PDB file of N, CA, C and O in Angstrom, chain B, residues numbered from 101:
ATOM      1  N   UNK B 101       0.842  -1.188   0.000  1.00  0.00           N
ATOM      2  CA  UNK B 101       0.000   0.000   0.000  1.00  0.00           C
ATOM      3  C   UNK B 101       0.884   1.247   0.000  1.00  0.00           C
ATOM      4  O   UNK B 101       1.751   1.390   0.862  1.00  0.00           O
ATOM      5  N   UNK B 102       0.675   2.131  -0.940  1.00  0.00           N
ATOM      6  CA  UNK B 102       1.434   3.370  -1.042  1.00  0.00           C
ATOM      7  C   UNK B 102       0.818   4.417  -0.128  1.00  0.00           C
ATOM      8  O   UNK B 102      -0.356   4.759  -0.268  1.00  0.00           O
ATOM      9  N   UNK B 103       1.605   4.921   0.800  1.00  0.00           N
ATOM     10  CA  UNK B 103       1.093   5.922   1.741  1.00  0.00           C
ATOM     11  C   UNK B 103       1.578   7.322   1.408  1.00  0.00           C
ATOM     12  O   UNK B 103       1.369   8.251   2.189  1.00  0.00           O
ATOM     13  N   UNK B 104       2.221   7.486   0.260  1.00  0.00           N
ATOM     14  CA  UNK B 104       2.718   8.802  -0.127  1.00  0.00           C
ATOM     15  C   UNK B 104       1.618   9.620  -0.795  1.00  0.00           C
ATOM     16  O   UNK B 104       0.675   9.075  -1.371  1.00  0.00           O
ATOM     17  N   UNK B 105       1.759  10.922  -0.705  1.00  0.00           N
ATOM     18  CA  UNK B 105       0.829  11.834  -1.352  1.00  0.00           C
ATOM     19  C   UNK B 105       1.627  12.981  -1.948  1.00  0.00           C
ATOM     20  O   UNK B 105       2.797  13.170  -1.615  1.00  0.00           O
ATOM     21  N   UNK B 106       1.012  13.723  -2.801  1.00  0.00           N
ATOM     22  CA  UNK B 106       1.659  14.882  -3.413  1.00  0.00           C
ATOM     23  C   UNK B 106       1.170  16.132  -2.707  1.00  0.00           C
ATOM     24  O   UNK B 106      -0.025  16.305  -2.469  1.00  0.00           O
ATOM     25  N   UNK B 107       2.110  16.996  -2.377  1.00  0.00           N
ATOM     26  CA  UNK B 107       1.805  18.262  -1.718  1.00  0.00           C
ATOM     27  C   UNK B 107       2.178  19.383  -2.675  1.00  0.00           C
ATOM     28  O   UNK B 107       3.347  19.528  -3.033  1.00  0.00           O
ATOM     29  N   UNK B 108       1.210  20.170  -3.089  1.00  0.00           N
ATOM     30  CA  UNK B 108       1.465  21.318  -3.957  1.00  0.00           C
ATOM     31  C   UNK B 108       1.471  22.578  -3.110  1.00  0.00           C
ATOM     32  O   UNK B 108       0.527  22.843  -2.365  1.00  0.00           O
ATOM     33  N   UNK B 109       2.541  23.352  -3.228  1.00  0.00           N
ATOM     34  CA  UNK B 109       2.623  24.618  -2.499  1.00  0.00           C
ATOM     35  C   UNK B 109       3.020  25.723  -3.463  1.00  0.00           C
ATOM     36  O   UNK B 109       3.603  25.462  -4.516  1.00  0.00           O
ATOM     37  N   UNK B 110       2.707  26.940  -3.102  1.00  0.00           N
ATOM     38  CA  UNK B 110       3.138  28.099  -3.871  1.00  0.00           C
ATOM     39  C   UNK B 110       4.285  28.752  -3.115  1.00  0.00           C
ATOM     40  O   UNK B 110       4.193  29.010  -1.915  1.00  0.00           O
ATOM     41  N   UNK B 111       5.360  29.012  -3.837  1.00  0.00           N
ATOM     42  CA  UNK B 111       6.508  29.686  -3.245  1.00  0.00           C
ATOM     43  C   UNK B 111       7.202  30.509  -4.317  1.00  0.00           C
ATOM     44  O   UNK B 111       6.970  30.314  -5.510  1.00  0.00           O
ATOM     45  N   UNK B 112       8.026  31.398  -3.899  1.00  0.00           N
ATOM     46  CA  UNK B 112       8.775  32.265  -4.798  1.00  0.00           C
ATOM     47  C   UNK B 112       9.749  31.432  -5.639  1.00  0.00           C
ATOM     48  O   UNK B 112      10.403  30.532  -5.113  1.00  0.00           O
ATOM     49  N   UNK B 113       9.848  31.723  -6.939  1.00  0.00           N
ATOM     50  CA  UNK B 113      10.731  30.964  -7.827  1.00  0.00           C
ATOM     51  C   UNK B 113      12.181  31.027  -7.367  1.00  0.00           C
ATOM     52  O   UNK B 113      12.895  30.025  -7.381  1.00  0.00           O
ATOM     53  N   UNK B 114      12.603  32.213  -6.960  1.00  0.00           N
ATOM     54  CA  UNK B 114      13.992  32.383  -6.522  1.00  0.00           C
ATOM     55  C   UNK B 114      14.253  31.565  -5.254  1.00  0.00           C
ATOM     56  O   UNK B 114      15.300  30.930  -5.126  1.00  0.00           O
ATOM     57  N   UNK B 115      13.310  31.583  -4.329  1.00  0.00           N
ATOM     58  CA  UNK B 115      13.461  30.816  -3.096  1.00  0.00           C
ATOM     59  C   UNK B 115      13.566  29.326  -3.398  1.00  0.00           C
ATOM     60  O   UNK B 115      14.401  28.629  -2.820  1.00  0.00           O
ATOM     61  N   UNK B 116      12.720  28.838  -4.304  1.00  0.00           N
ATOM     62  CA  UNK B 116      12.766  27.420  -4.671  1.00  0.00           C
ATOM     63  C   UNK B 116      14.117  27.070  -5.280  1.00  0.00           C
ATOM     64  O   UNK B 116      14.711  26.046  -4.944  1.00  0.00           O
ATOM     65  N   UNK B 117      14.597  27.921  -6.174  1.00  0.00           N
ATOM     66  CA  UNK B 117      15.884  27.655  -6.823  1.00  0.00           C
ATOM     67  C   UNK B 117      17.019  27.645  -5.804  1.00  0.00           C
ATOM     68  O   UNK B 117      17.900  26.787  -5.859  1.00  0.00           O
ATOM     69  N   UNK B 118      16.998  28.600  -4.873  1.00  0.00           N
ATOM     70  CA  UNK B 118      18.040  28.656  -3.844  1.00  0.00           C
ATOM     71  C   UNK B 118      17.967  27.442  -2.922  1.00  0.00           C
ATOM     72  O   UNK B 118      18.996  26.873  -2.557  1.00  0.00           O
ATOM     73  N   UNK B 119      16.755  27.049  -2.548  1.00  0.00           N
ATOM     74  CA  UNK B 119      16.584  25.882  -1.680  1.00  0.00           C
ATOM     75  C   UNK B 119      17.058  24.616  -2.390  1.00  0.00           C
ATOM     76  O   UNK B 119      17.702  23.761  -1.782  1.00  0.00           O
ATOM     77  N   UNK B 120      16.741  24.500  -3.662  1.00  0.00           N
ATOM     78  CA  UNK B 120      17.170  23.330  -4.427  1.00  0.00           C
ATOM     79  C   UNK B 120      18.691  23.287  -4.518  1.00  0.00           C
ATOM     80  O   UNK B 120      19.296  22.222  -4.395  1.00  0.00           O
ATOM     81  N   UNK B 121      19.297  24.437  -4.731  1.00  0.00           N
ATOM     82  CA  UNK B 121      20.760  24.500  -4.823  1.00  0.00           C
ATOM     83  C   UNK B 121      21.402  24.058  -3.508  1.00  0.00           C
ATOM     84  O   UNK B 121      22.347  23.270  -3.513  1.00  0.00           O
ATOM     85  N   UNK B 122      20.894  24.559  -2.392  1.00  0.00           N
ATOM     86  CA  UNK B 122      21.446  24.190  -1.084  1.00  0.00           C
ATOM     87  C   UNK B 122      21.251  22.706  -0.827  1.00  0.00           C
ATOM     88  O   UNK B 122      22.165  22.030  -0.356  1.00  0.00           O
ATOM     89  N   UNK B 123      20.066  22.196  -1.134  1.00  0.00           N
ATOM     90  CA  UNK B 123      19.819  20.767  -0.894  1.00  0.00           C
ATOM     91  C   UNK B 123      20.746  19.908  -1.753  1.00  0.00           C
ATOM     92  O   UNK B 123      21.225  18.869  -1.300  1.00  0.00           O
ATOM     93  N   UNK B 124      20.998  20.336  -2.982  1.00  0.00           N
ATOM     94  CA  UNK B 124      21.926  19.597  -3.839  1.00  0.00           C
ATOM     95  C   UNK B 124      23.343  19.655  -3.284  1.00  0.00           C
ATOM     96  O   UNK B 124      24.074  18.666  -3.342  1.00  0.00           O
ATOM     97  N   UNK B 125      23.736  20.815  -2.744  1.00  0.00           N
ATOM     98  CA  UNK B 125      25.060  20.936  -2.125  1.00  0.00           C
ATOM     99  C   UNK B 125      25.194  19.990  -0.934  1.00  0.00           C
ATOM    100  O   UNK B 125      26.275  19.467  -0.666  1.00  0.00           O
ATOM    101  N   UNK B 126      24.093  19.777  -0.228  1.00  0.00           N
ATOM    102  CA  UNK B 126      24.094  18.868   0.917  1.00  0.00           C
ATOM    103  C   UNK B 126      23.922  17.412   0.491  1.00  0.00           C
ATOM    104  O   UNK B 126      24.079  16.497   1.299  1.00  0.00           O
ATOM    105  N   UNK B 127      23.601  17.211  -0.778  1.00  0.00           N
ATOM    106  CA  UNK B 127      23.467  15.859  -1.307  1.00  0.00           C
ATOM    107  C   UNK B 127      22.143  15.182  -1.018  1.00  0.00           C
ATOM    108  O   UNK B 127      22.063  13.953  -0.996  1.00  0.00           O
ATOM    109  N   UNK B 128      21.099  15.974  -0.796  1.00  0.00           N
ATOM    110  CA  UNK B 128      19.776  15.400  -0.540  1.00  0.00           C
ATOM    111  C   UNK B 128      18.749  16.077  -1.446  1.00  0.00           C
ATOM    112  O   UNK B 128      18.886  17.256  -1.771  1.00  0.00           O
ATOM    113  N   UNK B 129      17.728  15.338  -1.851  1.00  0.00           N
ATOM    114  CA  UNK B 129      16.674  15.959  -2.653  1.00  0.00           C
ATOM    115  C   UNK B 129      15.897  16.994  -1.825  1.00  0.00           C
ATOM    116  O   UNK B 129      15.786  16.877  -0.605  1.00  0.00           O
ATOM    117  N   UNK B 130      15.375  17.987  -2.504  1.00  0.00           N
ATOM    118  CA  UNK B 130      14.590  19.016  -1.823  1.00  0.00           C
ATOM    119  C   UNK B 130      13.374  18.404  -1.134  1.00  0.00           C
ATOM    120  O   UNK B 130      12.975  18.870  -0.066  1.00  0.00           O
ATOM    121  N   UNK B 131      12.784  17.377  -1.720  1.00  0.00           N
ATOM    122  CA  UNK B 131      11.624  16.739  -1.085  1.00  0.00           C
ATOM    123  C   UNK B 131      12.003  16.123   0.265  1.00  0.00           C
ATOM    124  O   UNK B 131      11.183  16.105   1.183  1.00  0.00           O
ATOM    125  N   UNK B 132      13.222  15.625   0.396  1.00  0.00           N
ATOM    126  CA  UNK B 132      13.682  15.076   1.675  1.00  0.00           C
ATOM    127  C   UNK B 132      13.786  16.175   2.722  1.00  0.00           C
ATOM    128  O   UNK B 132      13.425  15.976   3.882  1.00  0.00           O
ATOM    129  N   UNK B 133      14.282  17.333   2.305  1.00  0.00           N
ATOM    130  CA  UNK B 133      14.387  18.474   3.225  1.00  0.00           C
ATOM    131  C   UNK B 133      12.996  18.889   3.697  1.00  0.00           C
ATOM    132  O   UNK B 133      12.784  19.111   4.890  1.00  0.00           O
ATOM    133  N   UNK B 134      12.061  18.994   2.776  1.00  0.00           N
ATOM    134  CA  UNK B 134      10.699  19.410   3.127  1.00  0.00           C
ATOM    135  C   UNK B 134      10.034  18.365   4.017  1.00  0.00           C
ATOM    136  O   UNK B 134       9.366  18.723   4.987  1.00  0.00           O
ATOM    137  N   UNK B 135      10.203  17.080   3.703  1.00  0.00           N
ATOM    138  CA  UNK B 135       9.635  16.023   4.549  1.00  0.00           C
ATOM    139  C   UNK B 135      10.233  16.052   5.953  1.00  0.00           C
ATOM    140  O   UNK B 135       9.513  15.875   6.936  1.00  0.00           O
ATOM    141  N   UNK B 136      11.543  16.273   6.055  1.00  0.00           N
ATOM    142  CA  UNK B 136      12.181  16.354   7.374  1.00  0.00           C
ATOM    143  C   UNK B 136      11.614  17.528   8.163  1.00  0.00           C
ATOM    144  O   UNK B 136      11.360  17.416   9.363  1.00  0.00           O
ATOM    145  N   UNK B 137      11.415  18.658   7.479  1.00  0.00           N
ATOM    146  CA  UNK B 137      10.830  19.822   8.144  1.00  0.00           C
ATOM    147  C   UNK B 137       9.420  19.508   8.639  1.00  0.00           C
ATOM    148  O   UNK B 137       9.075  19.831   9.776  1.00  0.00           O
ATOM    149  N   UNK B 138       8.605  18.881   7.793  1.00  0.00           N
ATOM    150  CA  UNK B 138       7.230  18.557   8.183  1.00  0.00           C
ATOM    151  C   UNK B 138       7.192  17.586   9.363  1.00  0.00           C
ATOM    152  O   UNK B 138       6.376  17.747  10.270  1.00  0.00           O
ATOM    153  N   UNK B 139       8.068  16.582   9.358  1.00  0.00           N
ATOM    154  CA  UNK B 139       8.117  15.624  10.473  1.00  0.00           C
ATOM    155  C   UNK B 139       8.508  16.323  11.773  1.00  0.00           C
ATOM    156  O   UNK B 139       7.919  16.075  12.825  1.00  0.00           O
ATOM    157  N   UNK B 140       9.505  17.197  11.689  1.00  0.00           N
ATOM    158  CA  UNK B 140       9.937  17.939  12.880  1.00  0.00           C
ATOM    159  C   UNK B 140       8.819  18.861  13.365  1.00  0.00           C
ATOM    160  O   UNK B 140       8.592  18.988  14.568  1.00  0.00           O
ATOM    161  N   UNK B 141       8.132  19.494  12.440  1.00  0.00           N
ATOM    162  CA  UNK B 141       7.025  20.387  12.766  1.00  0.00           C
ATOM    163  C   UNK B 141       5.920  19.640  13.514  1.00  0.00           C
ATOM    164  O   UNK B 141       5.405  20.131  14.519  1.00  0.00           O
ATOM    165  N   UNK B 142       5.563  18.463  13.025  1.00  0.00           N
ATOM    166  CA  UNK B 142       4.514  17.662  13.668  1.00  0.00           C
ATOM    167  C   UNK B 142       4.983  17.153  15.027  1.00  0.00           C
ATOM    168  O   UNK B 142       4.242  17.216  16.008  1.00  0.00           O
ATOM    169  N   UNK B 143       6.205  16.653  15.083  1.00  0.00           N
ATOM    170  CA  UNK B 143       6.729  16.069  16.321  1.00  0.00           C
ATOM    171  C   UNK B 143       6.864  17.117  17.430  1.00  0.00           C
ATOM    172  O   UNK B 143       6.461  16.875  18.568  1.00  0.00           O
ATOM    173  N   UNK B 144       7.427  18.275  17.099  1.00  0.00           N
ATOM    174  CA  UNK B 144       7.715  19.300  18.114  1.00  0.00           C
ATOM    175  C   UNK B 144       6.620  20.343  18.269  1.00  0.00           C
ATOM    176  O   UNK B 144       6.585  21.078  19.256  1.00  0.00           O
ATOM    177  N   UNK B 145       5.730  20.402  17.292  1.00  0.00           N
ATOM    178  CA  UNK B 145       4.681  21.428  17.282  1.00  0.00           C
ATOM    179  C   UNK B 145       5.277  22.837  17.411  1.00  0.00           C
ATOM    180  O   UNK B 145       4.745  23.695  18.115  1.00  0.00           O
ATOM    181  N   UNK B 146       6.380  23.043  16.719  1.00  0.00           N
ATOM    182  CA  UNK B 146       7.026  24.353  16.673  1.00  0.00           C
ATOM    183  C   UNK B 146       7.763  24.479  15.350  1.00  0.00           C
ATOM    184  O   UNK B 146       8.040  23.485  14.679  1.00  0.00           O
ATOM    185  N   UNK B 147       8.074  25.709  14.990  1.00  0.00           N
ATOM    186  CA  UNK B 147       8.767  25.976  13.737  1.00  0.00           C
ATOM    187  C   UNK B 147      10.206  26.356  14.052  1.00  0.00           C
ATOM    188  O   UNK B 147      10.461  27.298  14.803  1.00  0.00           O
ATOM    189  N   UNK B 148      11.143  25.615  13.471  1.00  0.00           N
ATOM    190  CA  UNK B 148      12.558  25.926  13.614  1.00  0.00           C
ATOM    191  C   UNK B 148      13.012  26.541  12.299  1.00  0.00           C
ATOM    192  O   UNK B 148      12.889  25.913  11.247  1.00  0.00           O
ATOM    193  N   UNK B 149      13.527  27.743  12.345  1.00  0.00           N
ATOM    194  CA  UNK B 149      13.875  28.444  11.116  1.00  0.00           C
ATOM    195  C   UNK B 149      15.361  28.428  10.799  1.00  0.00           C
ATOM    196  O   UNK B 149      15.785  29.050   9.825  1.00  0.00           O
ATOM    197  N   UNK B 150      16.151  27.744  11.585  1.00  0.00           N
ATOM    198  CA  UNK B 150      17.580  27.702  11.350  1.00  0.00           C
ATOM    199  C   UNK B 150      17.986  26.329  10.844  1.00  0.00           C
ATOM    200  O   UNK B 150      17.708  25.314  11.484  1.00  0.00           O
ATOM    201  N   UNK B 151      18.642  26.300   9.696  1.00  0.00           N
ATOM    202  CA  UNK B 151      19.101  25.030   9.156  1.00  0.00           C
ATOM    203  C   UNK B 151      20.363  24.548   9.856  1.00  0.00           C
ATOM    204  O   UNK B 151      20.625  23.346   9.907  1.00  0.00           O
ATOM    205  N   UNK B 152      21.136  25.465  10.386  1.00  0.00           N
ATOM    206  CA  UNK B 152      22.371  25.097  11.065  1.00  0.00           C
ATOM    207  C   UNK B 152      22.613  26.048  12.222  1.00  0.00           C
ATOM    208  O   UNK B 152      23.309  27.051  12.063  1.00  0.00           O
ATOM    209  N   UNK B 153      22.053  25.750  13.380  1.00  0.00           N
ATOM    210  CA  UNK B 153      22.189  26.664  14.507  1.00  0.00           C
ATOM    211  C   UNK B 153      23.615  26.815  15.013  1.00  0.00           C
ATOM    212  O   UNK B 153      23.903  27.744  15.768  1.00  0.00           O
ATOM    213  N   UNK B 154      24.509  25.924  14.614  1.00  0.00           N
ATOM    214  CA  UNK B 154      25.880  26.014  15.086  1.00  0.00           C
ATOM    215  C   UNK B 154      26.761  26.862  14.181  1.00  0.00           C
ATOM    216  O   UNK B 154      27.921  27.110  14.511  1.00  0.00           O
ATOM    217  N   UNK B 155      26.240  27.306  13.061  1.00  0.00           N
ATOM    218  CA  UNK B 155      27.025  28.135  12.152  1.00  0.00           C
ATOM    219  C   UNK B 155      26.972  29.585  12.634  1.00  0.00           C
ATOM    220  O   UNK B 155      25.887  30.143  12.796  1.00  0.00           O
ATOM    221  N   UNK B 156      28.141  30.203  12.864  1.00  0.00           N
ATOM    222  CA  UNK B 156      28.128  31.591  13.330  1.00  0.00           C
ATOM    223  C   UNK B 156      27.662  32.543  12.230  1.00  0.00           C
ATOM    224  O   UNK B 156      27.833  32.279  11.040  1.00  0.00           O
ATOM    225  N   UNK B 157      27.080  33.638  12.653  1.00  0.00           N
ATOM    226  CA  UNK B 157      26.673  34.670  11.705  1.00  0.00           C
ATOM    227  C   UNK B 157      27.922  35.357  11.167  1.00  0.00           C
ATOM    228  O   UNK B 157      28.988  35.253  11.774  1.00  0.00           O
ATOM    229  N   UNK B 158      27.812  36.059  10.037  1.00  0.00           N
ATOM    230  CA  UNK B 158      28.974  36.792   9.529  1.00  0.00           C
ATOM    231  C   UNK B 158      29.530  37.778  10.565  1.00  0.00           C
ATOM    232  O   UNK B 158      30.744  37.956  10.664  1.00  0.00           O
ATOM    233  N   UNK B 159      28.649  38.409  11.327  1.00  0.00           N
ATOM    234  CA  UNK B 159      29.103  39.344  12.361  1.00  0.00           C
ATOM    235  C   UNK B 159      29.923  38.614  13.420  1.00  0.00           C
ATOM    236  O   UNK B 159      30.986  39.088  13.819  1.00  0.00           O
ATOM    237  N   UNK B 160      29.434  37.465  13.875  1.00  0.00           N
ATOM    238  CA  UNK B 160      30.162  36.708  14.888  1.00  0.00           C
ATOM    239  C   UNK B 160      31.492  36.214  14.342  1.00  0.00           C
ATOM    240  O   UNK B 160      32.493  36.214  15.059  1.00  0.00           O
ATOM    241  N   UNK B 161      31.516  35.790  13.072  1.00  0.00           N
ATOM    242  CA  UNK B 161      32.775  35.366  12.461  1.00  0.00           C
ATOM    243  C   UNK B 161      33.788  36.504  12.475  1.00  0.00           C
ATOM    244  O   UNK B 161      34.969  36.283  12.744  1.00  0.00           O
ATOM    245  N   UNK B 162      33.329  37.725  12.185  1.00  0.00           N
ATOM    246  CA  UNK B 162      34.215  38.890  12.193  1.00  0.00           C
ATOM    247  C   UNK B 162      34.763  39.137  13.597  1.00  0.00           C
ATOM    248  O   UNK B 162      35.958  39.381  13.762  1.00  0.00           O
ATOM    249  N   UNK B 163      33.901  39.075  14.600  1.00  0.00           N
ATOM    250  CA  UNK B 163      34.324  39.292  15.986  1.00  0.00           C
ATOM    251  C   UNK B 163      35.328  38.222  16.411  1.00  0.00           C
ATOM    252  O   UNK B 163      36.317  38.528  17.078  1.00  0.00           O
ATOM    253  N   UNK B 164      35.078  36.975  16.028  1.00  0.00           N
ATOM    254  CA  UNK B 164      35.998  35.891  16.373  1.00  0.00           C
ATOM    255  C   UNK B 164      37.361  36.086  15.718  1.00  0.00           C
ATOM    256  O   UNK B 164      38.393  35.841  16.343  1.00  0.00           O
ATOM    257  N   UNK B 165      37.368  36.528  14.457  1.00  0.00           N
ATOM    258  CA  UNK B 165      38.632  36.797  13.772  1.00  0.00           C
ATOM    259  C   UNK B 165      39.398  37.913  14.471  1.00  0.00           C
ATOM    260  O   UNK B 165      40.614  37.823  14.639  1.00  0.00           O
ATOM    261  N   UNK B 166      38.690  38.964  14.880  1.00  0.00           N
ATOM    262  CA  UNK B 166      39.338  40.060  15.600  1.00  0.00           C
ATOM    263  C   UNK B 166      39.911  39.575  16.927  1.00  0.00           C
ATOM    264  O   UNK B 166      41.022  39.950  17.301  1.00  0.00           O
ATOM    265  N   UNK B 167      39.161  38.748  17.631  1.00  0.00           N
ATOM    266  CA  UNK B 167      39.631  38.224  18.916  1.00  0.00           C
ATOM    267  C   UNK B 167      40.862  37.347  18.721  1.00  0.00           C
ATOM    268  O   UNK B 167      41.805  37.419  19.509  1.00  0.00           O
ATOM    269  N   UNK B 168      40.859  36.520  17.679  1.00  0.00           N
ATOM    270  CA  UNK B 168      42.013  35.669  17.410  1.00  0.00           C
ATOM    271  C   UNK B 168      43.239  36.505  17.062  1.00  0.00           C
ATOM    272  O   UNK B 168      44.351  36.179  17.477  1.00  0.00           O
ATOM    273  N   UNK B 169      43.042  37.582  16.303  1.00  0.00           N
ATOM    274  CA  UNK B 169      44.158  38.462  15.949  1.00  0.00           C
ATOM    275  C   UNK B 169      44.711  39.154  17.193  1.00  0.00           C
ATOM    276  O   UNK B 169      45.927  39.269  17.348  1.00  0.00           O
ATOM    277  N   UNK B 170      43.830  39.614  18.077  1.00  0.00           N
ATOM    278  CA  UNK B 170      44.279  40.238  19.323  1.00  0.00           C
ATOM    279  C   UNK B 170      45.048  39.240  20.181  1.00  0.00           C
ATOM    280  O   UNK B 170      46.068  39.584  20.779  1.00  0.00           O
ATOM    281  N   UNK B 171      44.560  38.012  20.240  1.00  0.00           N
ATOM    282  CA  UNK B 171      45.231  36.979  21.035  1.00  0.00           C
ATOM    283  C   UNK B 171      46.620  36.695  20.460  1.00  0.00           C
ATOM    284  O   UNK B 171      47.596  36.595  21.204  1.00  0.00           O
ATOM    285  N   UNK B 172      46.705  36.565  19.130  1.00  0.00           N
ATOM    286  CA  UNK B 172      47.980  36.290  18.470  1.00  0.00           C
ATOM    287  C   UNK B 172      48.971  37.430  18.674  1.00  0.00           C
ATOM    288  O   UNK B 172      50.180  37.204  18.731  1.00  0.00           O
ATOM    289  N   UNK B 173      48.456  38.665  18.784  1.00  0.00           N
ATOM    290  CA  UNK B 173      49.314  39.839  18.986  1.00  0.00           C
ATOM    291  C   UNK B 173      49.661  40.046  20.458  1.00  0.00           C
ATOM    292  O   UNK B 173      50.367  40.994  20.800  1.00  0.00           O
ATOM    293  N   UNK B 174      49.172  39.172  21.323  1.00  0.00           N
ATOM    294  CA  UNK B 174      49.464  39.295  22.754  1.00  0.00           C
ATOM    295  C   UNK B 174      48.640  40.351  23.462  1.00  0.00           C
ATOM    296  O   UNK B 174      49.001  40.787  24.555  1.00  0.00           O
ATOM    297  N   UNK B 175      47.545  40.766  22.860  1.00  0.00           N
ATOM    298  CA  UNK B 175      46.707  41.812  23.454  1.00  0.00           C
ATOM    299  C   UNK B 175      45.575  41.253  24.310  1.00  0.00           C
ATOM    300  O   UNK B 175      44.849  42.014  24.948  1.00  0.00           O
ATOM    301  N   UNK B 176      45.421  39.940  24.327  1.00  0.00           N
ATOM    302  CA  UNK B 176      44.317  39.338  25.079  1.00  0.00           C
ATOM    303  C   UNK B 176      44.648  39.298  26.565  1.00  0.00           C
ATOM    304  O   UNK B 176      45.777  38.996  26.949  1.00  0.00           O
ATOM    305  N   UNK B 177      43.665  39.601  27.388  1.00  0.00           N
ATOM    306  CA  UNK B 177      43.847  39.537  28.840  1.00  0.00           C
ATOM    307  C   UNK B 177      43.493  38.151  29.323  1.00  0.00           C
ATOM    308  O   UNK B 177      42.611  37.490  28.773  1.00  0.00           O
ATOM    309  N   UNK B 178      44.184  37.723  30.350  1.00  0.00           N
ATOM    310  CA  UNK B 178      43.855  36.448  30.979  1.00  0.00           C
ATOM    311  C   UNK B 178      43.477  36.710  32.426  1.00  0.00           C
ATOM    312  O   UNK B 178      43.889  37.707  33.019  1.00  0.00           O
ATOM    313  N   UNK B 179      42.694  35.811  32.982  1.00  0.00           N
ATOM    314  CA  UNK B 179      42.212  35.960  34.350  1.00  0.00           C
ATOM    315  C   UNK B 179      42.404  34.643  35.090  1.00  0.00           C
ATOM    316  O   UNK B 179      42.294  33.564  34.508  1.00  0.00           O
ATOM    317  N   UNK B 180      42.694  34.752  36.391  1.00  0.00           N
ATOM    318  CA  UNK B 180      42.886  33.545  37.203  1.00  0.00           C
ATOM    319  C   UNK B 180      41.550  32.946  37.623  1.00  0.00           C
ATOM    320  O   UNK B 180      41.439  31.731  37.792  1.00  0.00           O
ATOM    321  N   UNK B 181      40.540  33.790  37.792  1.00  0.00           N
ATOM    322  CA  UNK B 181      39.229  33.299  38.216  1.00  0.00           C
ATOM    323  C   UNK B 181      38.136  33.976  37.404  1.00  0.00           C
ATOM    324  O   UNK B 181      38.352  35.007  36.767  1.00  0.00           O
ATOM    325  N   UNK B 182      36.976  33.377  37.443  1.00  0.00           N
ATOM    326  CA  UNK B 182      35.823  33.983  36.783  1.00  0.00           C
ATOM    327  C   UNK B 182      35.448  35.307  37.422  1.00  0.00           C
ATOM    328  O   UNK B 182      35.017  36.235  36.737  1.00  0.00           O
ATOM    329  N   UNK B 183      35.612  35.398  38.746  1.00  0.00           N
ATOM    330  CA  UNK B 183      35.311  36.653  39.444  1.00  0.00           C
ATOM    331  C   UNK B 183      36.224  37.769  38.971  1.00  0.00           C
ATOM    332  O   UNK B 183      35.778  38.903  38.796  1.00  0.00           O
ATOM    333  N   UNK B 184      37.513  37.456  38.760  1.00  0.00           N
ATOM    334  CA  UNK B 184      38.444  38.468  38.247  1.00  0.00           C
ATOM    335  C   UNK B 184      37.986  38.974  36.883  1.00  0.00           C
ATOM    336  O   UNK B 184      38.050  40.170  36.601  1.00  0.00           O
ATOM    337  N   UNK B 185      37.529  38.065  36.050  1.00  0.00           N
ATOM    338  CA  UNK B 185      37.043  38.455  34.731  1.00  0.00           C
ATOM    339  C   UNK B 185      35.811  39.352  34.851  1.00  0.00           C
ATOM    340  O   UNK B 185      35.712  40.369  34.164  1.00  0.00           O
ATOM    341  N   UNK B 186      34.877  38.977  35.718  1.00  0.00           N
ATOM    342  CA  UNK B 186      33.663  39.779  35.892  1.00  0.00           C
ATOM    343  C   UNK B 186      33.986  41.166  36.419  1.00  0.00           C
ATOM    344  O   UNK B 186      33.381  42.146  35.984  1.00  0.00           O
ATOM    345  N   UNK B 187      34.925  41.267  37.345  1.00  0.00           N
ATOM    346  CA  UNK B 187      35.341  42.578  37.859  1.00  0.00           C
ATOM    347  C   UNK B 187      35.889  43.439  36.732  1.00  0.00           C
ATOM    348  O   UNK B 187      35.575  44.626  36.633  1.00  0.00           O
ATOM    349  N   UNK B 188      36.711  42.833  35.884  1.00  0.00           N
ATOM    350  CA  UNK B 188      37.268  43.582  34.750  1.00  0.00           C
ATOM    351  C   UNK B 188      36.158  44.035  33.799  1.00  0.00           C
ATOM    352  O   UNK B 188      36.157  45.181  33.348  1.00  0.00           O
ATOM    353  N   UNK B 189      35.229  43.153  33.499  1.00  0.00           N
ATOM    354  CA  UNK B 189      34.149  43.503  32.574  1.00  0.00           C
ATOM    355  C   UNK B 189      33.302  44.653  33.107  1.00  0.00           C
ATOM    356  O   UNK B 189      32.815  45.474  32.330  1.00  0.00           O
ATOM    357  N   UNK B 190      33.123  44.718  34.405  1.00  0.00           N
ATOM    358  CA  UNK B 190      32.328  45.797  35.000  1.00  0.00           C
ATOM    359  C   UNK B 190      33.020  47.145  34.893  1.00  0.00           C
ATOM    360  O   UNK B 190      32.368  48.183  35.002  1.00  0.00           O
ATOM    361  N   UNK B 191      34.336  47.145  34.679  1.00  0.00           N
ATOM    362  CA  UNK B 191      35.065  48.412  34.542  1.00  0.00           C
ATOM    363  C   UNK B 191      35.011  48.954  33.120  1.00  0.00           C
ATOM    364  O   UNK B 191      35.388  50.101  32.881  1.00  0.00           O
ATOM    365  N   UNK B 192      34.558  48.160  32.196  1.00  0.00           N
ATOM    366  CA  UNK B 192      34.538  48.597  30.786  1.00  0.00           C
ATOM    367  C   UNK B 192      33.369  49.492  30.490  1.00  0.00           C
ATOM    368  O   UNK B 192      33.209  49.943  29.356  1.00  0.00           O
TER     369      UNK B 192
END
């Protein structure tokens, strides 16, 4: 018995093309991505809008690069305890 059905949706052409490109880059069909989203939606009864929550934003990447450069240049401060760090942060 076939339990599959066809789901027709309306979406922006550009969005569909971009989604298809990303799914192909990940090596999965777009229908698999949509089915995974629907299963998660039903299971959790919530909408998750992030495909990769562990990927930093461009802004965070920039801040991390700056911090790494400061550390490499010897400009980073170190603290012996968390309290010492908090005291320093309160002075900023």
